[in-house]
C-alpha positions in Angstrom: 21.8 -60.5 88.6 24.5 -61.6 91.1 23.2 -61.2 94.7 26.6 -60.0 95.8 26.8 -57.3 93.2 23.2 -56.3 94.0 23.9 -56.0 97.7 27.1 -54.2 97.0 25.4 -51.6 94.8 22.9 -50.9 97.6 25.6 -50.4 100.2 27.6 -48.1 97.9 24.4 -46.2 97.1 23.6 -45.7 100.8 27.2 -44.6 101.6 27.2 -42.2 98.6 24.0 -40.7 99.9 25.5 -40.5 103.4 28.4 -38.2 102.3 27.7 -34.9 104.2 28.1 -32.6 101.2 26.9 -29.5 103.0 29.4 -30.0 105.8 32.2 -30.8 103.4 31.6 -27.7 101.2 31.2 -25.3 104.0 34.3 -26.6 105.9 36.3 -26.3 102.7 35.0 -22.7 102.0 34.9 -21.2 105.5 36.3 -23.9 107.8 33.2 -24.0 110.0 30.4 -26.4 110.8 27.3 -25.1 109.0 25.1 -26.8 111.6 26.2 -24.1 114.0 24.7 -21.4 111.9 21.3 -20.3 110.6 18.7 -23.0 111.0 21.2 -25.6 112.2 20.7 -27.7 109.0 23.5 -28.8 106.7 21.2 -28.6 103.7 21.6 -26.3 100.7 18.9 -23.9 101.8 20.7 -23.1 105.1 24.0 -22.9 103.2 22.3 -20.4 100.8 20.9 -18.3 103.6 24.1 -18.4 105.6 26.9 -18.2 103.0 25.3 -17.3 99.7 24.6 -18.7 96.2 28.0 -20.2 95.2 28.5 -22.6 98.2 24.8 -23.5 98.0 25.0 -24.3 94.3 28.0 -26.5 95.0 26.0 -28.4 97.6 23.1 -28.8 95.2 25.4 -30.1 92.4 27.0 -32.6 94.7 23.7 -33.8 96.1 22.3 -34.3 92.6 25.5 -36.1 91.5 25.2 -38.5 94.5 21.8 -39.7 93.3 22.7 -39.9 89.7 26.0 -41.8 90.3 24.4 -44.3 92.8 21.7 -45.3 90.2 24.2 -45.4 87.3 26.5 -47.7 89.3 23.7 -50.0 90.1 22.9 -50.2 86.4 26.5 -50.9 85.5 27.2 -53.6 88.0 23.9 -55.5 87.8 23.7 -55.6 84.0 21.0 -53.0 83.8 18.6 -54.4 86.4 15.6 -52.1 86.7 14.9 -53.4 90.2 18.5 -52.8 91.4 18.3 -49.2 90.0 15.1 -48.5 91.8 16.3 -49.8 95.1 19.7 -48.0 94.7 17.6 -44.8 94.3 15.8 -45.5 97.5 19.1 -46.4 99.2 20.9 -43.1 98.2 17.9 -41.0 99.4 17.9 -42.9 102.7 21.7 -42.4 103.1 21.3 -38.7 102.5 18.4 -38.4 104.9 19.8 -40.6 107.6 23.6 -40.6 107.1 25.8 -42.9 109.1 28.7 -40.3 108.9 26.7 -37.5 110.6 24.9 -39.3 113.4 21.9 -40.2 111.2 20.9 -36.6 110.9 20.9 -35.6 107.3 19.1 -33.5 104.7 15.6 -33.7 103.2 16.7 -35.9 100.2 15.1 -33.8 97.5 18.1 -33.0 95.3 19.6 -36.5 95.8 16.3 -38.0 94.8 16.1 -35.8 91.8 19.6 -36.9 90.7 18.5 -40.5 91.0 15.3 -39.7 89.0 17.4 -38.0 86.2 19.0 -41.4 85.5 15.8 -43.5 86.1 13.4 -41.3 84.1 14.5 -38.0 82.5 10.9 -37.3 81.6 9.8 -37.6 85.3 12.8 -35.5 86.4 11.7 -32.8 84.0 8.3 -32.8 85.4 9.7 -32.6 88.9 11.6 -29.5 88.0 8.3 -27.7 88.2 9.1 -27.5 91.9 11.7 -24.8 91.1 8.9 -22.7 89.6 6.8 -23.2 92.7 9.8 -22.0 94.9 10.2 -18.9 92.7 6.5 -18.0 93.0 5.9 -18.9 96.7 9.4 -18.3 98.0 9.0 -21.4 100.1 11.5 -24.2 99.4 9.5 -26.7 101.3 6.4 -26.1 99.3 8.3 -26.4 96.0 10.1 -29.5 97.2 7.0 -31.3 98.3 5.1 -30.3 95.1 8.0 -31.4 92.9 8.3 -34.7 94.7 4.6 -35.4 94.4 4.3 -34.6 90.7 7.6 -36.5 90.0 6.3 -39.6 91.7 3.0 -39.4 89.9 4.8 -39.0 86.6 6.9 -42.2 87.2 3.7 -44.1 88.2 1.8 -42.9 85.1 4.8 -43.6 82.8 5.1 -47.1 84.3 1.4 -47.8 83.8 1.6 -46.6 80.2 4.6 -48.7 79.5 7.0 -45.9 79.1 9.1 -46.7 82.2 9.8 -50.0 84.0 7.2 -50.8 86.6 10.1 -51.4 89.1 10.8 -47.7 89.1 7.5 -47.2 90.9 9.2 -48.6 94.0 11.5 -45.6 93.9 8.7 -43.2 93.2 6.7 -44.3 96.2 9.4 -45.0 98.8 11.4 -42.0 97.8 8.5 -39.7 98.1 7.5 -41.2 101.5 11.0 -40.6 102.8 11.1 -37.0 101.5 7.7 -36.3 103.1 8.9 -37.8 106.4 12.0 -35.6 106.4 9.8 -32.6 105.7 7.5 -33.3 108.7 8.8 -30.3 110.7 8.4 -28.1 107.6 4.9 -29.2 107.1 4.1 -28.4 110.7 5.5 -24.9 110.4 3.6 -24.3 107.1 0.4 -25.3 108.8 1.1 -23.0 111.8 2.4 -20.1 109.6 5.9 -20.3 111.1 7.8 -21.5 108.0 10.3 -18.9 106.7 10.4 -18.0 103.0 13.6 -17.9 101.1 15.2 -14.4 101.2 18.4 -12.9 99.9 21.5 -14.5 101.7 22.6 -12.6 104.7 25.5 -12.7 107.2 26.1 -15.9 109.1 24.2 -16.1 112.4 24.5 -18.7 115.1 21.9 -21.5 115.0 19.2 -21.3 117.6 18.3 -25.0 117.1 20.1 -28.2 117.8 22.1 -29.8 115.0 19.8 -31.4 112.4 
């Protein structure tokens, strides 16, 4: 594996993750800054609450694509290095969570991490999808996201131990999960205090009461 190609794949992965998909989609659809509405976040949940299903679905699709493309590119340019793929997965989640293009204030990294996982381990990605069921039942995106992240990470670790996935992928499982939990710290605090808001039907845009996040 060429060090230059390895380093380049990581830089590209971070920059892909840093693309502000929520801002791009909402500006294209409505010509506004989504961070000025709803919760002040540029993530798909706030896009859904503020503008509805279609723009939110576009953001989700782009976020998943970022993760998948980043890992696939690392595989292509490094000759299939499992280590490079795992680190690219970490880099793309880091880019989405702390994007250089948006003042290092990004999303939670869940959909981008799932996209990376689809390429790394489709089995683990399928297990992670249980998080969608949890969201449907509880109506809390944060609970479903954290649950899906946890079971997905455990699935990769178990698959690695059993020899059904490269052990290098555990790096992504652990570091990716840690970053996602760090980005959900405020959600966890609100869940514990009972202040977290469940997902409801999309409503009319309202100005954000919080600072840009």
